[in-house]
Backbone as a printed PyTorch tensor [residue, N CA C, xyz], in Angstrom:
tensor([[[ -7.8650, -15.3480,   2.8750],
         [ -6.6080, -14.7220,   2.5300],
         [ -6.8340, -13.8270,   1.3130]],

        [[ -6.3660, -12.6120,   1.3950],
         [ -6.4650, -11.6620,   0.2940],
         [ -5.0610, -11.4180,  -0.2390]],

        [[ -4.8690, -11.5980,  -1.5360],
         [ -3.5720, -11.3370,  -2.1580],
         [ -3.6250,  -9.9690,  -2.8120]],

        [[ -2.7250,  -9.0850,  -2.3960],
         [ -2.6630,  -7.7470,  -2.9750],
         [ -1.3260,  -7.5570,  -3.6620]],

        [[ -1.3560,  -6.7690,  -4.7270],
         [ -0.1480,  -6.5530,  -5.5190],
         [ -0.1530,  -5.1240,  -6.0150]],

        [[  1.0020,  -4.5020,  -6.0300],
         [  1.1300,  -3.1420,  -6.5370],
         [  2.3640,  -3.0130,  -7.3950]],

        [[  2.2810,  -2.1320,  -8.3870],
         [  3.4100,  -1.8330,  -9.2570],
         [  3.5120,  -0.3300,  -9.4020]],

        [[  4.7230,   0.1880,  -9.4040],
         [  4.8910,   1.6180,  -9.5830],
         [  6.3440,   1.9890,  -9.7730]],

        [[  6.5660,   3.0380, -10.5350],
         [  7.9110,   3.5250, -10.8000],
         [  7.7970,   4.9650, -11.2700]],

        [[  8.8890,   5.6780, -11.2300],
         [  8.9220,   7.0580, -11.6970],
         [ 10.2630,   7.2660, -12.3840]],

        [[ 10.2380,   7.5130, -13.6780],
         [ 11.4750,   7.7200, -14.4360],
         [ 12.2090,   8.9920, -14.0250]],

        [[ 11.5090,   9.9280, -13.4110],
         [ 12.1250,  11.1940, -13.0170],
         [ 12.8710,  11.0870, -11.6830]],

        [[ 12.6800,   9.9890, -10.9540],
         [ 13.3320,   9.8040,  -9.6560],
         [ 14.3570,   8.6790,  -9.7440]],

        [[ 15.4820,   8.8450,  -9.0710],
         [ 16.5270,   7.8220,  -9.0940],
         [ 16.1730,   6.6320,  -8.2190]],

        [[ 15.6350,   6.9100,  -7.0370],
         [ 15.3470,   5.8390,  -6.0850],
         [ 13.8970,   5.9640,  -5.6040]],

        [[ 13.1960,   4.8620,  -5.6050],
         [ 11.7990,   4.8720,  -5.1570],
         [ 11.5300,   3.6910,  -4.2290]],

        [[ 10.5050,   3.8410,  -3.4060],
         [  9.9920,   2.7610,  -2.5610],
         [  8.4940,   2.6810,  -2.8300]],

        [[  8.0090,   1.4890,  -3.0970],
         [  6.5800,   1.2790,  -3.2900],
         [  6.0320,   0.5840,  -2.0520]],

        [[  4.9800,   1.1240,  -1.4780],
         [  4.3540,   0.5250,  -0.2920],
         [  2.8930,   0.2270,  -0.5880]],

        [[  2.4400,  -0.9370,  -0.1500],
         [  1.0190,  -1.2580,  -0.1720],
         [  0.5270,  -1.0430,   1.2520]],

        [[ -0.5280,  -0.2510,   1.3900],
         [ -1.0510,   0.0700,   2.7050],
         [ -2.4750,  -0.4430,   2.8630]],

        [[ -2.7890,  -0.8640,   4.0850],
         [ -4.1440,  -1.2750,   4.4290],
         [ -4.7040,  -0.2700,   5.4270]],

        [[ -5.9680,   0.0390,   5.2740],
         [ -6.6220,   0.9790,   6.1840],
         [ -7.1940,   0.2120,   7.3700]],

        [[ -6.9300,   0.6940,   8.5610],
         [ -7.4280,   0.0140,   9.7600],
         [ -8.8580,   0.4540,  10.0580]],

        [[ -9.5190,  -0.2940,  10.8930],
         [-10.8790,   0.0290,  11.2970],
         [-11.9150,  -0.7180,  10.4900]],

        [[-13.1340,  -0.2120,  10.5220],
         [-14.2620,  -0.8180,   9.8080],
         [-14.8900,   0.2230,   8.8930]],

        [[-15.6540,  -0.2550,   7.9340],
         [-16.3160,   0.6820,   7.0250],
         [-17.1920,   1.6410,   7.8280]],

        [[-17.0810,   2.9120,   7.5130],
         [-17.7960,   3.9420,   8.2590],
         [-17.0180,   4.4820,   9.4400]],

        [[-16.0230,   3.7290,   9.9130],
         [-15.1950,   4.1430,  11.0520],
         [-13.7200,   3.8710,  10.7440]],

        [[-13.2730,   4.3080,   9.5760],
         [-11.9070,   4.0140,   9.1460],
         [-10.8880,   4.7520,   9.9910]],

        [[ -9.7320,   4.1090,  10.1700],
         [ -8.6330,   4.6840,  10.9300],
         [ -7.4540,   4.9990,  10.0330]],

        [[ -6.2640,   4.7420,  10.5380],
         [ -5.0240,   5.0780,   9.8520],
         [ -4.6300,   4.0190,   8.8250]],

        [[ -3.7620,   4.4190,   7.9020],
         [ -3.1780,   3.4980,   6.9260],
         [ -1.8960,   2.9280,   7.5130]],

        [[ -1.6360,   1.6340,   7.3020],
         [ -0.3750,   1.0380,   7.7230],
         [  0.1360,   0.1280,   6.5930]],

        [[  1.4340,   0.0560,   6.4720],
         [  2.0580,  -0.6980,   5.3840],
         [  1.9790,  -2.1950,   5.6360]],

        [[  1.5830,  -2.9430,   4.6090],
         [  1.5820,  -4.4020,   4.6850],
         [  2.6820,  -4.9940,   3.8010]],

        [[  3.2430,  -4.1760,   2.8970],
         [  4.3470,  -4.6270,   2.0400],
         [  5.1150,  -3.4130,   1.5300]],

        [[  6.4270,  -3.6040,   1.3470],
         [  7.2840,  -2.5610,   0.7590],
         [  8.1880,  -3.2030,  -0.2810]],

        [[  8.5580,  -2.4030,  -1.2830],
         [  9.4310,  -2.9130,  -2.3270],
         [ 10.3400,  -1.7970,  -2.8180]],

        [[ 11.5770,  -2.1500,  -3.1070],
         [ 12.5280,  -1.1910,  -3.6580],
         [ 12.6990,  -1.3680,  -5.1650]],

        [[ 11.9940,  -2.3420,  -5.7620],
         [ 12.1260,  -2.5790,  -7.1990],
         [ 10.8410,  -2.2840,  -7.9720]],

        [[  9.8340,  -1.7000,  -7.3180],
         [  8.6140,  -1.3070,  -8.0170],
         [  7.5160,  -2.3470,  -8.0560]],

        [[  7.7620,  -3.5270,  -7.4930],
         [  6.7460,  -4.5830,  -7.4330],
         [  6.5770,  -5.0300,  -5.9880]],

        [[  5.3890,  -4.8520,  -5.4460],
         [  5.1270,  -5.2450,  -4.0590],
         [  3.9630,  -6.2260,  -4.0270]],

        [[  4.0790,  -7.2320,  -3.1800],
         [  3.0360,  -8.2400,  -3.0080],
         [  2.8620,  -8.5320,  -1.5260]],

        [[  1.6180,  -8.8620,  -1.1620],
         [  1.3440,  -9.2180,   0.2300],
         [  0.1440, -10.1480,   0.2810]],

        [[  0.1610, -11.0510,   1.2560],
         [ -0.9900, -11.8790,   1.5880],
         [ -1.5200, -11.3670,   2.9140]],

        [[ -2.7620, -10.9120,   2.8950],
         [ -3.3710, -10.3290,   4.0890],
         [ -4.5060, -11.2330,   4.5300]],

        [[ -4.4840, -11.6070,   5.7940],
         [ -5.5290, -12.4690,   6.3240],
         [ -6.7250, -11.6140,   6.7530]],

        [[ -7.8940, -11.9150,   6.1950],
         [ -9.1220, -11.2280,   6.5870],
         [ -9.6170, -11.8460,   7.8860]],

        [[ -9.6940, -11.0470,   8.9290],
         [-10.0610, -11.5770,  10.2450],
         [-11.5480, -11.4130,  10.5580]],

        [[-12.2880, -10.7300,   9.6960],
         [-13.7140, -10.5340,   9.9370],
         [-14.4230, -10.3190,   8.5990]],

        [[-15.7340, -10.4650,   8.6010],
         [-16.5120, -10.1630,   7.4050],
         [-16.8720,  -8.6850,   7.4430]],

        [[-16.3730,  -7.9530,   6.5210],
         [-16.6030,  -6.5170,   6.4050],
         [-15.8820,  -6.0650,   5.1400]],

        [[-15.4690,  -4.8330,   5.1120],
         [-14.7210,  -4.3180,   3.9790],
         [-13.2690,  -4.0930,   4.3740]],

        [[-12.3810,  -4.3460,   3.4340],
         [-10.9610,  -4.0270,   3.5710],
         [-10.6280,  -2.9690,   2.5360]],

        [[ -9.7370,  -2.0510,   2.8760],
         [ -9.2900,  -1.0540,   1.9130],
         [ -7.7800,  -1.0930,   1.7960]],

        [[ -7.3180,  -0.9890,   0.5550],
         [ -5.8880,  -0.9780,   0.2590],
         [ -5.5870,   0.1680,  -0.6930]],

        [[ -4.3460,   0.6520,  -0.6520],
         [ -3.8570,   1.6280,  -1.6150],
         [ -2.3540,   1.4300,  -1.7630]],

        [[ -1.7990,   1.9840,  -2.8160],
         [ -0.3500,   1.9440,  -2.9790],
         [  0.1850,   3.3690,  -2.9170]],

        [[  1.3830,   3.4870,  -2.3600],
         [  2.0340,   4.7820,  -2.2230],
         [  3.4480,   4.6530,  -2.7730]],

        [[  3.8210,   5.5670,  -3.6640],
         [  5.1670,   5.5920,  -4.2260],
         [  5.9340,   6.7260,  -3.5600]],

        [[  7.0410,   6.3760,  -2.9240],
         [  7.8960,   7.3550,  -2.2600],
         [  9.1680,   7.5270,  -3.0710]],

        [[  9.6500,   8.7540,  -3.1790],
         [ 10.9640,   8.9950,  -3.7860],
         [ 11.9450,   9.2770,  -2.6550]],

        [[ 13.1800,   8.7860,  -2.8250],
         [ 14.1780,   8.8930,  -1.7620],
         [ 15.5410,   9.2320,  -2.3490]],

        [[ 16.5070,   9.4440,  -1.4540],
         [ 17.8910,   9.5990,  -1.8940],
         [ 18.5260,   8.2040,  -2.0060]],

        [[ 19.7950,   8.1550,  -2.3090],
         [ 20.4810,   6.8770,  -2.5400],
         [ 20.4690,   5.9670,  -1.3150]],

        [[ 20.3490,   6.5240,  -0.1220],
         [ 20.3900,   5.7250,   1.1000],
         [ 19.0030,   5.5670,   1.7360]],

        [[ 17.9570,   5.9800,   1.0230],
         [ 16.5660,   5.8830,   1.4740],
         [ 16.3370,   6.6000,   2.8070]],

        [[ 16.9950,   7.7360,   2.9870],
         [ 16.8590,   8.4900,   4.2360],
         [ 15.8790,   9.6510,   4.1290]],

        [[ 15.8870,  10.3550,   3.0230],
         [ 15.0390,  11.5360,   2.8660],
         [ 13.8460,  11.1700,   1.9900]],

        [[ 12.8390,  10.6240,   2.6310],
         [ 11.6750,  10.0860,   1.9180],
         [ 10.6230,  11.1730,   1.7380]],

        [[ 10.0840,  11.2810,   0.5200],
         [  8.9470,  12.1740,   0.2800],
         [  7.9220,  11.4330,  -0.5700]],

        [[  6.6570,  11.7190,  -0.3410],
         [  5.5800,  11.0560,  -1.0710],
         [  5.5520,  11.5650,  -2.5030]],

        [[  5.5660,  10.6320,  -3.4460],
         [  5.5210,  10.9740,  -4.8640],
         [  4.1010,  10.8450,  -5.4000]],

        [[  3.4700,   9.6870,  -5.1790],
         [  2.1090,   9.4430,  -5.6680],
         [  1.3630,   8.5210,  -4.7120]],

        [[  0.0460,   8.6960,  -4.6700],
         [ -0.8310,   7.8310,  -3.8790],
         [ -1.9840,   7.3990,  -4.7750]],

        [[ -2.2490,   6.1000,  -4.8090],
         [ -3.3530,   5.6040,  -5.6280],
         [ -4.6830,   5.8110,  -4.9100]],

        [[ -5.7440,   5.6790,  -5.6480],
         [ -7.0730,   5.7010,  -5.0500],
         [ -7.2580,   4.4040,  -4.2570]],

        [[ -8.0000,   4.4390,  -3.1580],
         [ -8.2140,   3.2130,  -2.3870],
         [ -9.0550,   2.1980,  -3.1530]],

        [[ -8.7430,   0.9300,  -2.9340],
         [ -9.5140,  -0.1730,  -3.4990],
         [-10.2100,  -0.8660,  -2.3290]],

        [[-11.5210,  -1.0300,  -2.4370],
         [-12.3080,  -1.6620,  -1.3760],
         [-12.6580,  -3.0780,  -1.7560]],

        [[-12.4200,  -3.9910,  -0.8250],
         [-12.7400,  -5.4110,  -1.0320],
         [-13.7470,  -5.8140,   0.0280]],

        [[-14.8250,  -6.4170,  -0.4060],
         [-15.8760,  -6.8890,   0.5130],
         [-15.6030,  -8.3350,   0.8670]],

        [[-15.4490,  -8.6110,   2.1620],
         [-15.1680,  -9.9610,   2.6340],
         [-16.4750, -10.5980,   3.1060]],

        [[-16.8100, -11.7370,   2.5410],
         [-18.0050, -12.5020,   2.9440],
         [-17.5780, -13.9190,   3.2730]],

        [[-18.3450, -14.6000,   4.0930],
         [-18.0170, -15.9870,   4.4400],
         [-19.1780, -16.8710,   4.1470]]])
């Protein structure tokens, strides 16, 4: 089990969504990013089960939105963090 946590906020935006994303695929053959956790208060946490021995990649993305979270635009994206899973 891998515990991931992200924090983010933007004082210039009224409403934000923080997402923690995991990259699909394997090292050398990476695929798309998909969200494993979302937060509307700037703190996101997730427990991700490692299903194989290889590398996992995670990143956080901060989205700015309107009051109803309808018009979402990307504000910031962190650099990916790579975790090596061994058994």
